[in-house]
C-alpha positions in Angstrom: -20.1 -7.1 15.7 -20.8 -3.2 15.5 -21.1 -1.6 12.2 -20.8 2.0 13.6 -19.6 4.3 10.8 -15.9 5.7 12.3 -13.8 6.6 9.5 -11.0 7.6 11.4 -11.7 7.0 14.9 -10.6 3.9 16.8 -13.9 2.3 17.9 -12.3 1.5 21.2 -11.1 5.1 22.0 -8.1 7.0 22.5 -6.0 3.9 23.1 -6.8 2.5 19.9 -8.2 -0.9 21.5 -10.7 -2.4 18.8 -14.3 -3.0 20.0 -14.8 -6.6 20.5 -17.8 -8.3 18.6 -20.7 -9.1 20.5 -20.5 -11.9 22.8 -16.8 -12.1 22.7 -14.4 -10.4 25.7 -11.3 -8.6 24.2 -9.1 -11.0 25.6 -10.7 -14.2 23.6 -10.6 -12.0 20.7 -6.8 -11.3 21.0 -6.3 -15.2 21.6 -8.1 -16.0 18.6 -6.1 -13.5 16.6 -3.0 -14.9 17.8 -4.0 -18.3 16.9 -5.0 -17.1 13.5 -1.9 -15.2 12.9 0.2 -18.7 13.7 -2.0 -20.8 11.5 -1.4 -18.4 8.8 2.1 -18.5 8.9 2.0 -22.4 9.1 -0.2 -22.3 5.7 2.3 -20.1 3.9 5.2 -22.2 5.5 3.1 -25.2 4.0 2.9 -23.2 0.6 6.7 -22.0 0.2 9.0 -23.8 2.7 8.0 -27.5 2.9 9.1 -30.2 0.4 6.2 -32.2 -0.9 7.7 -35.6 0.9 4.3 -36.9 1.2 1.1 -35.8 -0.3 0.2 -32.2 0.8 -3.4 -31.7 -0.5 -5.3 -33.1 2.5 -3.3 -31.2 5.2 -3.9 -28.0 2.9 -7.5 -28.5 2.7 -7.7 -29.4 6.3 -6.0 -26.0 6.9 -8.4 -24.0 4.7 -11.2 -25.3 6.7 -9.5 -24.5 10.2 -9.0 -20.9 8.9 -12.6 -20.4 7.8 -13.9 -21.8 11.2 -11.5 -19.1 12.9 -13.3 -16.4 10.4 -16.6 -17.7 11.6 -15.9 -17.5 15.2 -14.5 -13.6 14.5 -17.5 -12.6 12.6 -20.3 -14.6 14.4 -21.3 -16.6 11.2 -21.5 -19.6 13.4 -21.5 -20.4 17.1 -18.0 -19.0 18.1 -17.5 -21.7 20.5 -18.3 -24.5 18.0 -16.2 -22.5 15.5 -13.1 -22.6 17.7 -13.4 -26.3 18.4 -14.1 -27.1 14.9 -10.8 -25.2 14.0 -9.1 -27.2 16.7 -10.4 -30.5 15.3 -9.1 -29.7 11.7 -5.5 -28.6 13.3 -5.4 -32.0 15.1 -6.0 -33.7 11.9 -3.4 -32.0 10.0 -0.8 -32.5 12.9 -0.8 -36.2 12.8 0.6 -36.5 8.9 3.0 -33.6 9.3 4.1 -35.0 12.8 4.9 -38.3 11.0 7.0 -36.6 8.3 8.4 -33.9 10.2 11.9 -35.8 10.2 12.0 -36.1 6.6 12.1 -32.3 6.1 12.8 -29.0 8.4 9.9 -27.1 6.7 7.4 -29.6 7.9 8.8 -29.4 11.2 8.2 -25.6 11.5 4.9 -26.1 10.2 4.1 -28.8 13.1 5.5 -26.1 15.6 3.2 -23.4 14.2 0.4 -25.7 14.5 1.1 -26.3 18.1 1.3 -22.6 18.8 -2.1 -22.1 16.8 -3.8 -24.7 18.8 -2.5 -23.4 22.3 -3.9 -20.2 21.5 -7.3 -21.5 20.6 -7.3 -23.6 23.7 -7.1 -20.3 25.6 -9.9 -18.6 23.6 -12.2 -21.9 24.2 -11.7 -21.8 27.9 -13.0 -18.1 27.7 -15.8 -18.5 25.2 -17.0 -21.4 27.3 -18.0 -19.2 30.0 -19.8 -17.0 27.7 -23.4 -17.0 26.7 -24.2 -17.7 23.2 -24.7 -14.8 21.0 -27.5 -14.5 18.6 -26.9 -14.7 14.7 -26.0 -11.2 13.4 -28.4 -9.2 11.1 -26.4 -7.0 8.9 -27.7 -3.4 8.4 -28.8 -2.2 4.9 -26.2 -1.1 2.7 -25.9 2.6 2.3 -24.3 4.3 -0.4 -20.9 6.2 0.4 -20.3 10.0 -0.6 -17.3 11.7 0.4 -15.7 9.0 3.0 -16.2 5.4 2.7 -18.7 3.4 4.5 -18.3 0.2 6.4 -20.6 -2.4 4.3 -21.8 -5.5 6.0 -22.9 -8.2 3.3 -24.5 -11.6 4.3 -21.9 -14.3 3.0 -19.8 -17.3 3.8 -16.3 -16.4 5.0 -13.5 -15.9 2.4 -11.0 -18.5 2.7 -7.6 -18.4 1.2 -6.7 -21.5 -1.3 -3.5 -23.1 -0.5 -1.4 -24.0 -3.3 0.6 -27.4 -2.6 1.8 -29.6 -5.5 -0.4 -31.8 -6.4 0.2 -35.7 -6.1 1.5 -37.5 -8.8 -1.0 -39.6 -11.2 -1.4 -43.4 -10.2 0.9 -45.4 -12.9 -1.0 -47.4 -15.3 -0.3 -51.0 -15.1 -1.3 -53.8 -17.5 -4.1 -56.0 -16.0 -2.3 -59.5 -15.4 -3.4 -62.3 -17.4 -5.6 -65.3 -16.2 -3.2 -67.6 -14.3 -2.6 -71.0 -16.1 -3.7 -74.1 -14.6 -0.5 -76.4 -13.3 -0.1 -79.0 -16.3 -0.5 -82.6 -15.4 0.2 -84.1 -18.9 2.4 -83.7 -21.7 -0.7 -82.5 -23.8 -1.4 -79.9 -21.0 2.0 -78.8 -21.0 2.0 -78.1 -24.7 -1.0 -76.1 -24.4 0.4 -74.3 -21.9 3.4 -73.4 -23.7 1.6 -72.4 -26.6 -0.7 -70.1 -24.5 2.6 -68.6 -23.1 3.9 -67.8 -26.7 0.6 -66.2 -27.7 0.7 -63.9 -24.7 4.4 -62.8 -25.3 4.9 -59.3 -27.0 6.7 -59.3 -30.4 10.5 -58.8 -30.1 11.1 -55.0 -29.6 7.5 -54.2 -28.7 6.8 -52.6 -25.2 4.3 -54.3 -22.9 0.7 -53.2 -23.4 -0.5 -51.0 -20.6 -4.0 -51.1 -19.2 -6.8 -49.1 -21.7 -6.9 -45.4 -21.0 -10.1 -44.4 -19.6 -12.2 -42.1 -22.0 -11.9 -38.5 -21.4 -15.4 -37.2 -20.1 -16.6 -34.6 -22.3 -16.2 -31.0 -21.4 -19.5 -29.1 -20.8 -18.0 -26.0 -21.8 -17.0 -26.9 -25.4 -19.4 -25.4 -27.8 -21.3 -27.4 -30.1 -20.6 -27.0 -33.9 -22.9 -24.2 -35.5 -24.3 -24.4 -39.0 -22.6 -22.0 -41.4 -24.3 -18.7 -41.1 -26.6 -17.1 -43.8 -24.5 -14.6 -46.4 -24.2 -11.2 -44.6 -24.2 -12.4 -41.1 -21.5 -12.6 -38.7 -20.0 -15.9 -38.4 -18.9 -15.9 -34.6 -21.2 -14.2 -32.2 -20.0 -15.9 -29.2 -21.6 -17.6 -26.2 -23.7 -16.1 -23.9 -22.1 -15.7 -20.7 -23.7 -16.7 -17.3 -24.9 -14.3 -14.3 -21.9 -15.3 -12.2 -19.4 -14.4 -15.2 -21.3 -11.1 -15.7 -21.0 -10.2 -12.3 -17.2 -11.1 -12.0 -16.7 -8.9 -15.2 -18.4 -5.9 -13.5 -16.6 -6.6 -10.3 -13.3 -6.5 -12.3 -14.5 -3.0 -13.8 -15.0 -1.7 -10.4 -11.6 -3.1 -9.1 -10.0 -1.5 -11.7 -11.2 1.8 -11.2 -10.2 1.9 -7.6 -6.6 0.8 -8.6 -6.9 3.9 -11.5 -8.2 6.5 -8.9 -5.6 5.5 -6.2 -2.8 6.2 -8.6 -4.4 9.4 -9.7 -5.5 11.1 -6.3 -2.5 13.1 -5.7 -2.9 16.6 -7.6 0.1 17.8 -9.5 1.5 21.3 -9.0 -1.2 24.0 -10.0 -4.2 22.0 -9.4 -6.3 22.7 -6.2 -6.4 19.6 -3.8 -10.2 20.0 -3.8 -10.3 18.9 -7.4 -9.6 15.3 -6.2 -13.1 15.2 -4.7 -14.7 13.9 -8.1 -12.1 11.1 -8.1 -12.6 10.2 -4.9 -16.4 10.0 -5.3 -15.8 7.7 -8.5 -13.5 5.3 -6.5 -16.2 5.2 -3.3 -19.0 4.6 -6.0 -17.2 1.6 -7.6 -16.8 0.2 -4.0 -20.5 0.7 -3.6 -21.2 -1.3 -6.4 -18.9 -4.3 -5.2 -21.4 -4.0 -2.3 -24.6 -4.1 -4.0 -23.5 -7.3 -6.0 -22.7 -8.7 -2.5 -21.0 -12.1 -2.2 -19.9 -12.9 -5.8 -18.4 -9.8 -6.3 -16.6 -9.9 -2.6 -15.3 -13.2 -3.5 -13.9 -12.4 -6.7 -11.7 -9.7 -5.4 -9.0 -11.8 -3.9 -8.8 -13.8 -7.2 -8.2 -10.5 -9.2 -4.8 -10.1 -7.0 -3.9 -13.7 -7.0 -4.5 -14.4 -10.7 -2.6 -10.9 -11.8 0.6 -11.8 -14.1 2.5 -9.1 -12.3 1.7 -7.7 -8.8 1.6 -4.1 -9.3 1.5 -1.9 -6.4 -2.0 -0.6 -7.7 -3.6 -4.1 -7.0 -2.4 -3.8 -3.6 -4.0 -0.7 -3.1 -7.2 -1.5 -4.5 -7.5 -4.9 -3.0 -6.9 -3.4 0.6 -9.2 -0.3 -0.1 -12.1 -2.3 -1.4 -11.5 -5.2 1.4 -11.4 -2.7 4.1 -14.6 -1.4 3.3 -16.3 -4.6 4.2 -17.0 -6.0 7.8 -15.5 -9.3 8.8 -12.0 -10.1 9.7 -11.9 -12.5 6.8 -12.1 -9.3 4.5 -9.2 -7.4 5.9 -7.3 -11.1 6.1 -7.6 -11.7 2.4 -5.9 -8.2 1.4 -3.2 -9.5 4.0 -2.9 -12.9 2.4 -1.9 -11.3 -0.8 0.7 -9.4 0.8 2.3 -12.0 2.7 2.2 -14.2 -0.3 4.0 -11.5 -2.4 7.8 -11.3 -2.8 7.6 -8.4 0.1 8.1 -5.8 -2.6 8.6 -2.5 -0.9 6.1 -0.7 -3.5 3.8 -3.4 -3.0 3.6 -3.2 0.9 3.5 0.9 1.0 0.5 0.9 -1.8 -1.4 -1.6 0.7 -0.5 0.4 3.7 -1.8 3.8 1.8 -5.1 1.9 1.6 -5.4 1.0 5.1 -4.6 4.5 6.0 -8.1 5.4 4.7 -10.4 2.5 5.2 -13.1 2.4 7.9 -12.5 -1.2 9.0 -13.1 -1.8 12.7 -10.8 -4.4 13.3 -8.1 -2.7 11.3 -6.1 -2.2 15.0 -6.3 -5.8 15.7 -4.9 -6.6 12.2 -2.2 -4.1 12.3 -0.9 -5.3 15.7 -0.9 -8.8 14.4 1.4 -7.7 11.9 3.5 -5.9 14.3 4.7 -9.3 15.6 5.5 -10.5 12.1 9.5 -11.0 11.4 9.5 -9.1 8.2 10.7 -5.3 9.2 9.1 -4.0 6.2 5.6 -5.5 7.4 6.2 -4.3 11.1 7.4 -0.7 9.6 4.1 -0.6 7.7 2.2 -1.5 10.6 3.4 1.0 13.0 3.2 3.6 10.3 -0.6 3.1 9.6 -1.6 2.6 13.5 0.3 6.0 14.1 -1.1 7.7 11.2 -4.6 6.9 12.4 -4.1 7.7 15.8 -4.7 4.2 17.1 -0.8 3.4 18.1 -0.2 3.6 22.0 3.0 5.7 23.2 4.3 2.2 24.6 3.9 1.0 21.0 5.5 3.8 19.4 8.5 3.8 21.8 8.8 0.0 21.3 8.8 0.7 17.4 11.4 3.4 17.8 13.6 1.3 19.6 13.2 -1.7 17.1 16.6 -2.8 15.7 15.7 -2.6 12.1 16.1 0.9 10.8 12.8 1.1 9.0 10.6 0.5 11.8 12.5 2.6 14.1 12.3 5.5 11.4 8.6 5.4 11.2 7.9 5.2 14.7 10.4 8.5 15.1 8.4 10.4 12.4 5.3 10.1 14.3 6.8 10.8 17.9 8.5 13.7 16.7 4.8 15.4 16.4 3.9 14.8 19.7 7.1 14.5 21.8 7.1 12.8 25.1 9.7 12.3 28.0 11.4 9.4 26.2 12.2 10.9 22.7 15.6 12.5 23.7 16.7 9.2 24.9 15.3 7.6 21.3 16.9 10.2 19.3 20.2 9.6 21.0 19.8 5.8 20.4 19.1 6.5 16.6 22.2 8.4 16.2 24.4 5.9 18.0 23.1 2.9 16.6 24.5 0.5 14.3 22.0 1.5 11.8 22.5 5.4 12.2 24.0 5.4 8.6 20.7 4.0 7.1 19.2 7.0 5.3 15.7 6.6 6.1 16.4 6.6 9.7 18.8 9.3 9.8 16.4 11.6 8.0 13.5 10.5 10.4 16.0 11.1 13.6 16.2 14.9 12.1 12.6 15.2 11.5 12.1 14.1 15.1 14.9 16.7 16.3 13.3 19.9 14.3 9.7 19.0 15.3 10.5 18.6 18.9 12.5 21.5 19.4 15.7 19.6 20.4 18.9 21.7 21.6 21.2 20.1 19.3 18.8 20.5 16.1 20.4 23.3 14.6 24.1 22.3 15.1 23.4 18.6 13.9 21.1 19.7 10.7 24.1 22.5 9.9 26.6 19.9 9.7 24.2 17.3 7.9 23.5 19.8 5.3 27.0 19.8 4.0 27.0 15.9 3.4 26.5 14.7 -0.3 24.1 12.3 1.0 21.1 13.4 2.6 22.3 17.2 2.8 19.3 18.7 0.9 16.8 17.0 3.6 18.8 18.3 6.2 18.9 21.6 4.8 14.9 21.8 4.3 14.3 20.9 7.9 16.9 23.5 9.3 14.7 26.0 6.8 11.3 25.0 8.2 12.7 24.8 12.0 15.4 27.3 12.2 15.9 30.8 13.5 17.2 34.0 11.6 20.9 33.0 12.1 20.2 29.4 10.4 18.1 31.3 7.7 21.3 33.4 6.8 23.6 30.5 7.2 21.4 28.4 4.6 21.6 31.6 2.2 25.2 32.3 2.5 25.8 28.5 1.8 23.2 28.3 -1.2 25.4 31.3 -2.8 28.6 30.1 -2.0 28.4 26.5 -3.1 25.0 26.5 -5.2 23.0 23.0 -4.8 19.6 22.5 -6.1 18.6 21.4 -2.4 20.3 24.6 -0.6 18.6 26.8 -3.1 15.2 25.1 -2.4 15.8 25.4 1.2 16.5 29.0 0.9 13.1 29.7 -0.9 11.6 28.0 2.3 13.7 30.1 4.8 11.9 33.0 3.4 14.7 36.0 4.2 13.8 39.1 2.4 17.9 39.7 2.1 18.2 36.4 0.2 16.1 37.8 -2.9 18.9 39.6 -4.5 21.3 36.7 -4.1 18.7 34.6 -5.6 18.5 36.8 -8.7 22.1 37.0 -8.7 22.2 33.3 -9.2 19.6 33.3 -12.0 22.0 35.5 -14.2 25.0 33.3 -13.4 23.9 30.0 -13.3 23.5 28.1 -16.6 22.1 24.8 -15.5 18.4 24.7 -16.1 17.5 22.8 -13.3 19.4 25.2 -10.8 17.8 28.3 -12.3 14.3 27.0 -12.0 14.7 26.1 -8.4 15.8 29.9 -7.7 12.9 31.1 -9.6 10.3 28.7 -7.4 12.4 30.1 -4.3 11.8 33.6 -5.6 8.1 33.1 -6.0 7.7 31.3 -2.6 9.5 34.3 -0.8 7.9 37.1 -3.0 4.5 35.7 -4.3 5.0 37.7 -7.4 3.2 35.3 -9.7 5.4 35.8 -12.8 4.2 32.6 -14.1 5.0 31.4 -17.9 3.9 28.6 -19.8 6.6 26.5 -21.3 6.8 23.7 -23.5 7.3 20.2 -21.9 10.8 18.8 -23.5 10.3 15.5 -25.2 11.7 12.8 -22.6 15.2 11.6 -24.0 15.4 8.5 -25.8 18.5 6.8 -25.1 18.5 4.2 -27.6 17.4 5.4 -31.0 14.8 3.0 -32.8 16.3 1.3 -36.0 14.8 2.4 -39.2 12.4 0.2 -41.0 14.3 -1.9 -43.7 13.8 -0.7 -47.4 12.3 -3.6 -49.1 11.2 -1.9 -52.3 7.9 -1.5 -51.0 6.0 2.0 -50.9 5.9 3.6 -47.5 2.6 3.5 -45.5 1.0 6.9 -45.2 -0.3 8.4 -41.9 -3.9 8.0 -40.9 -4.1 11.7 -41.1 -3.0 11.6 -44.6 -5.3 8.9 -45.8 -8.4 10.6 -44.6 -7.8 14.2 -45.1 -7.9 16.3 -48.3 -4.1 17.1 -49.3 -5.1 20.6 -49.3 -6.2 20.7 -45.7 -3.7 18.3 -43.8 -4.3 18.8 -39.9 -1.2 20.6 -38.3 1.0 19.3 -36.4 0.4 18.7 -32.5 0.8 21.3 -30.4 3.4 20.7 -27.7 2.3 20.1 -24.1 2.6 23.2 -21.8 3.1 23.5 -18.2 3.4 26.7 -15.9 6.2 27.7 -14.0 8.0 30.7 -12.8 10.0 32.9 -15.3 13.6 32.4 -15.3 14.3 36.2 -16.7 16.7 37.6 -14.0 15.7 41.1 -15.6 11.8 40.8 -14.9 12.9 39.6 -11.3 15.2 42.5 -10.6 12.4 45.1 -12.1 9.9 43.6 -9.5 12.3 43.8 -6.5 13.1 47.4 -7.4 9.4 48.4 -8.1 7.2 46.3 -5.5 9.7 45.4 -2.4 11.3 48.7 -1.6 9.3 48.6 1.8 10.5 45.5 2.7 12.5 44.6 6.0 15.7 43.1 4.9 15.6 41.0 8.4 12.4 39.7 8.1 11.1 36.5 7.0 8.4 36.5 4.1 6.1 34.0 2.5 4.0 34.6 -0.8 4.8 38.6 -0.5 3.7 38.8 3.0 5.4 38.9 6.4 5.7 35.1 7.6 3.3 34.1 10.1 1.4 30.9 10.7 -1.5 32.1 9.0 0.1 32.8 6.0 1.4 29.4 5.9 -2.0 27.8 6.4 -3.5 29.9 3.6 -0.6 28.2 1.6 -1.7 25.1 2.5 -5.2 25.6 1.8 -5.2 27.4 -1.6 -1.6 27.6 -2.4 -0.1 26.4 -5.7 1.7 23.8 -4.2 2.4 20.0 -4.5 1.5 17.0 -1.8 5.1 17.1 -0.8 5.2 20.6 -0.2 2.1 20.4 2.1 3.6 18.1 4.2 6.4 20.2 4.6 3.9 23.2 5.4 2.5 20.7 8.0 5.8 20.2 9.7 6.3 23.9 9.7 2.8 24.6 11.3 3.8 22.1 14.1 7.2 24.2 14.9 5.9 27.6 14.7 2.6 27.0 16.7 3.7 24.3 19.0 0.8 22.4 18.6 -0.3 19.6 16.7 -3.2 18.8 14.5 -3.9 15.6 12.4 -3.1 16.5 8.4 -1.8 14.6 5.6 -2.4 15.2 1.8 -3.3 11.5 1.4 -6.4 12.0 3.4 -9.7 12.3 1.6 -10.6 15.8 0.6 -13.2 16.4 3.4 -10.9 15.3 6.0 -8.3 17.8 4.9 -10.9 20.4 5.0 -11.6 19.5 8.7 -8.1 19.7 9.7 -7.6 22.8 7.9 -10.3 24.3 9.7 -9.1 23.0 13.1 -5.5 24.5 12.2 -7.1 27.8 11.9 -7.7 29.2 15.4 -4.2 27.6 16.6 -2.5 29.2 13.7 -4.4 32.8 14.5 -3.2 32.6 18.0 0.4 32.1 16.9 0.5 35.1 14.1 1.5 38.0 16.7 4.9 38.5 15.4 4.9 38.9 11.6 8.0 38.4 9.6 9.9 36.5 12.7 11.4 33.4 13.0 9.8 32.9 16.4 8.8 29.5 17.9 7.1 28.4 21.0 8.7 25.9 23.3 7.6 22.3 22.9 10.8 20.7 23.6 10.5 17.0 24.9 12.3 15.7 28.1 
């Protein structure tokens, strides 16, 4: 296994194929992965689908040993050929009791079929590994600290094996020990003695028969011994000292929670520069480095933190995948996948895990994602193709196959990425999506519109104009029309926003940037009474003019739907607040200041004065952005330093693709240094495409 530091480039090259570990051919690697996937499904089916008609603890432990042997073969912790054969032996030991009980439960029959599939793939891998020379044990390189990107750490440790949870067998029933037999009487005296003995052994009327004596419980080693009473003035309970392992696990939990917290806070708010997230990212990477420095005890504890959590929060999914994806070994990625497959398949949980996989530097990530592409759950397949395409690892055939998937979430993710680099088959896929049974799905519908807009589809304008009138999805269509449309589309947008004002239409008018729309937006400020509509018009005016007329506004308190009932009056005096108790009555603290937020002014008079004084020389037939005639360079400056949210930066990225005819991989979810590199790569492209300021021109990048 190579430990090259390649954070966003597939080690196998442009095709996205993973580099095989040393001493293993790529076909053998794929066969072991397929066997691992079948064995993983068998383990999950044994946990969730099989009825405990037999004792399942033995098969569960054997499956754990088989999975561990597969990880040893993957990562070179043992002789690969011997590890594969050991896994096959364990599978055979499980197949015997499962096959005997398959007729009692359909779940066990499915487990048996999956075990046969796993063994078949491992047999193919065994045949390939038998002809390969044995590989020397790997010597992990020293651990190096991360700074602005995560590093792939290699830690010497045992394989991380999931613990399967199956019903424990019931305890053996306690039966009273039978009394010694009575000799057969031969005389009347012996008969009388036998009758007397039976009367003595018989229980009293109404009493239960005596059971065997209960075995005494073994003393627990963790029970604290009785302590003497402390001297006066000293603490009564100090607490027992924890051992080294408990200390390391507590430190691991702190670092794990740090990663989860930063994962939720990385996205900047409106007005915050995206480079400010660099401090948070370094905190997250430092926490992962601490886990790497602790070593095996910390890494083994990370899967437990997710498995033992009372609620499967999405932040836990992000943290587990982010941490485990920074450690070499197929078992590390598999531990994060196992937490996902064991969950209730909550969409937010899956999305959070995929968000982490978009960032991790693991070199076997393509292999793991392609394995998830074969899962029956469409949400898992959608996440897998999304991460593969995001990382530039998906082949065109994989994207086309995903875009042809019957499940709407899978096809939607693939169409989003195919639109960025349109190929010959994209028009056919767009037509298929428009006429398929899942065409009404909101996610697939928006993805189809996006692919049409980005690829300069000949029917994009007509389709988006019709879609923007619909109550559902109309706002998304209007925004795409503003980003990719021409001057006629911009005039149509502005007219519809003025005739039938709607929040999404007003926002789209701001993105369209027609100078002639400024007076109409100012009129909307005067006539609209809805605060949200007026604020949308103000933001649209700010996007077009760049006036900078920001003002601080107090954030309104969240509306409480159900008021808290008052405390009952029981005749006792009310408790004073802490500030009243500790402060002098003559110098009580002031009421807390309201939370303030900056937003463009909604004062129509100020906007009208600005329009008259500053914009008299504007070309009313031109397009403007932030007070300048629109060019891709102006949009790139807005992407780089503008007061925009992550969602708005994604819209600017789409706009740059349309207006330049080129594609540079960029997303606000990336690390700050990667965003800066992408902006630098966009710079010469945007400069070459900025020869017609203020126009809606776009190069031809039509597919097909």
